[in-house]
N, C-alpha and C positions, 0 to 999 in steps of 0.2 A: 762162702758156700760153693761147693763144687757142682758145676753143671755137667751132666753126662747125657749124651745122645748117641744113638746108634740107629742105623737103618740100611735099607737096600732098595735098589730100583729094579722093578720087575715089569714085564709086559703089561700087567694089569694095572700098574700105577706105582706110586712111591709109598713104602712102609717105613714109618718113623717111630722109634721108641725113645721116649724122653724120661730121664730119671733126675730127681732132685734139681728142678729148674729154679734158678734165681736170676732175674734180669730179663732182657729181651732175647728172643730167638728170631733170627731172620733167615728165611729159607730162600734160596736162589734155585730157579729151575735149571737143571743141568742140560748139557748139550743134546743129549739123546731126546729129552722131552721137547726142546725147541724144534729140533729137526722133524719130529713126528707132528707137531702142531703146524709147521710150515707145509708139510706134505698134505695135511688135512685141508688147509686153506686152498691149496692149488687144486685138489680134487673137487672141493666144493665149487670153486670158480668154473672149472671145466664142466661140471654138471649143470650149472646155471646157463652157461653158454649153449650147451647141447639142448637144454629145454627150450631156450629162446629160438634156436634154429628149427627145432621140431614144430614149435608153435607157429613160426613164420611160414614154414612149409605147409602146415595144415590150413592156415589162412589163405595162402595162395591157391591151394587146391579147392578150397571152399569157394573162393571168389570166382575162379574159373568155372566151377561146376554150376553155381547158381546164377551166373551172368551178372553179378553185381559189379559195380565199377570201383576202381581204387580211390583212395583218399585224394582230394583235390590238391593236396600239398606235394604229391609225387613229383619228383624232379623230371623235367623234360630232357630229351636227348640234346647233346651239344649241337648247336646250329639249327635246331628245329625252328621252323618259321610258322608260327601259329596263325599269322595273318593269311598266309597262303593256304593253310588248311581250312580256315573259315571260308575263304573265297571259293575253294573247291566244293565244300559242302553246299554253299549257296548255289553254285552252278548245278550241282546234282538236283537240288530242289527245283530249279528252273527247268531241268529236263523233265521232272515229274509234272510240271505245269503244262507241258506240251501233250500230256496224255488226254484221251477223249472219252474215257470210261469213268463211271462213278467211283469205282474202287480200284485204282491201278495197282498192279503187282509191284512190290518193293518200293512203294511210295507211301508217305504218311497220310495224305488227304483222303477224306471220305465224304461221300454224298449219298443221301437216302433216295435219290431220284430213281424212279422205276419207269420202264418202257420209254426211255428217252433216246434221242439221237441228236447228232450234231452238238455234242457236248464240248465245252471249251473252258478249261481251267485258267486261272490267273492268280498270281501272287500280288497281294496288296501290302503296302508298307515295307518294312525292312527286316527280313528274318535274321540277318547277321547281327542285328543290334541285340546285345545281351547274351550272345552265345557263350556257353561255358565249355572249357577244354580241360580234360585231365589225361594223364599218361599212364600206360602200363608198358614199360620197356620202350620199344620203338613203335607202339601203337597209340594213337590219340583217339580219345572218345569225346564226342561233341554232343551237346544237347541244346535245344533252343525252341522257339515258338515262331509260328508263321500264320498269317491270315491268307486263306485261299478261297476264292469264289469260283462257282461253276455256273455258267449259263447254258441252257439246253432247250431243246424243243421236245414237246410231247404231242400226243393226239389232241390234247385239250388246250394247246397253246405253248407259251414260253414259260420257262422256270428259272429260278435263280437260287442257289444255295451258298451259304457262307459257312466256312469250316474254320474253327479255331484249332489249329494243328500244333500238337507237340511232337517233336521229332528227335531222334538220336542217330548218330552215325559213328562208324569206325573207320579210321584213316590209317593206312599203313605207311609209315614214314620211310623214305628211301633217300635220305640225305639230299632233299631238295628236288629230286626228279620225280615229281608227282603228277598224276592226271586224275580225272574223275573215275578211272578204272580202279584206283586205289581207295575209293570211297564206297562203303556199303551203308545204306540207310537201314536202321534197325528199329524194332519196336521201342517205344519211348522208355528210357530209364532216367530216373531223377538224379541229376548231378548237383543239384542245389537250385535255389530259387532263381528264376529269370526275371530281370528287371530292366526294361528298355528305357532309353533316355532320349530326350529331345523329340517326343511325339506329341506333346501337349499343344493345344491350339488356342489362339486368341479368341475371345468371345465374339468379336466382330466376324472372324472367319467362320465360326460355328453357325452363327445366325444366317450369314449369307449362303452357306452351303445348304442348310436345311430349307431355306426359302426357295432356292433354285431346284432342289430335289422335289419339293411339293409342286412346283410349277411344271416340272417334267411329268409328274404323276397325273396332274389334271389335264394334260394334253392327250391322254389316252382316249381312244374312241370306243373302248370296250370296258366291260366290268367282269372281273376285278381289273384294277389298273395294272400297269406293267409290274413285273415281278419284284422290284426293289421297294414297291410302294405298300402301304398298309392295306390289309384286307381283314375283315371280320369273318367269323364262322359262317354267318348267314349272308355274306355279300353275294348278290345274285350274279349269275352268268348272263350277260347281255351284250349285244353288239349295237353299234351305232348310237352311242350315248355321248353326251357332253358333260364333262365334270366341271364343277365350280367350287373353288375354295372360299369358305365364308370369311376367314380372316387369316392373318399370318400365323403360322404355328409357333412362332417365337415372339408373338406380340407381348406375352407375359414372360418373365424370366424363367427359362427352363432349368431343370435340374441337371447338372453336369457331373459325371463320375469318370475318373481316369483309371483305365485298366493297364497297370504297369507290366503285367506278365505278357500281354499280347500287343501292347502299344496302341490301344483303342481308346476313343473318347465316346462315352455313352451319354446320350442326351434324352431326357424324358420331358414331355410337354403334352399339351392337349391340341386337338384339331377337329375340324368339321368340314366335310365335303359333301356336295350334292350331285346326283346324276340326273340329267334331264334327257328326255327323249328328243328325237329330231323335230317333233312338233311342239317342243317347249313345254312338255308336261314333266313335273317333278316325279321321278319314278323311284328314287332311293336316296336316303340320307345316311351317311356313315360318320359317326362322331365318337369321341372318347379320348383316350390317352394313347400316346405313341412312344416308342423307344427308337431313336435313331442311332445307328452305329457309324462312326466316322473314323477315318484314318488320315494321318498327315502325309502328304506327298511333297514333292520338291517345293522349295521356297515357302514353306509354311502354309501351303494351300490345303484346305480341307476337302475331303471327298466323302460323300455319303455312300456307304456300302449297302445299307439295308434300313428300312423303316418298318417296324412291326406295330400292329395294332395290339394294345394290351387288353386282355379280356376283362380286367377288373374295372375298365372304364364304363361309362353309361352305355346301355344297350342301344344298338343302332335301330333306326325306325325306317319303315317302308312308306314312302309317299304314295298318295293316290291321285 
């Protein structure tokens, strides 16, 4: 049988006419078609690259515009010393701790104290622990947490505030020649979870610190007791009183919770204290539950920062 085929190649494609076919027909793409397909692939690849570049540019503009931070996997500049950056941010925070007002400008800490004077801030614990650093070009962005306390005087006596502070900072990298002038503290931006290490306390250290704190509280000669001590809503204002602790606040096993974000140990227990007048009359009994906030300092020593009276405890009573 005679096989006959004829055809032609046009821009619109290949036209093939077949007459009296017997057996197999194998078609091979001609050189012109292959060249056209190759050019199409190149144009497609270039278009994809262009789209990726446009998308990357839009992301960068968006990130710069809304203040968000880059991905934590961003590569840092060659030679960048993150330990030095963290040290400078810590120094900047300690500059803020030298402020004397409740809400310092360009600092992260806040106090609700009103009509106060002789304010004194202090950093407790280790703010550099758990700090996170990400990069955008030659700028490093840092986030972390710190515990700051403020002692102050008011017309009604002394006050004490504890602030769990979240902070962020921008550091401009200059190939190692850095000072605190290259660090700007910013409103907090979340760079990822902060988890501090090595802040937990031995049970014996917790018990000893709480006993010592309540001992200091009961040395007060006025009511309420000194600011770090518990006070109920109806604790009377009195002068010339003698406080007595009925039993150790850790006589029964307290409940202990570890705050990994801020590096705090929170202890909940029960307590009972009595206030006596100078002529040995019982004038007030304060009892219920308490929450003590502790922080670890050097050599594993525990320090009580604050003891709060919990309102869900039994109601205080007034002695006669």
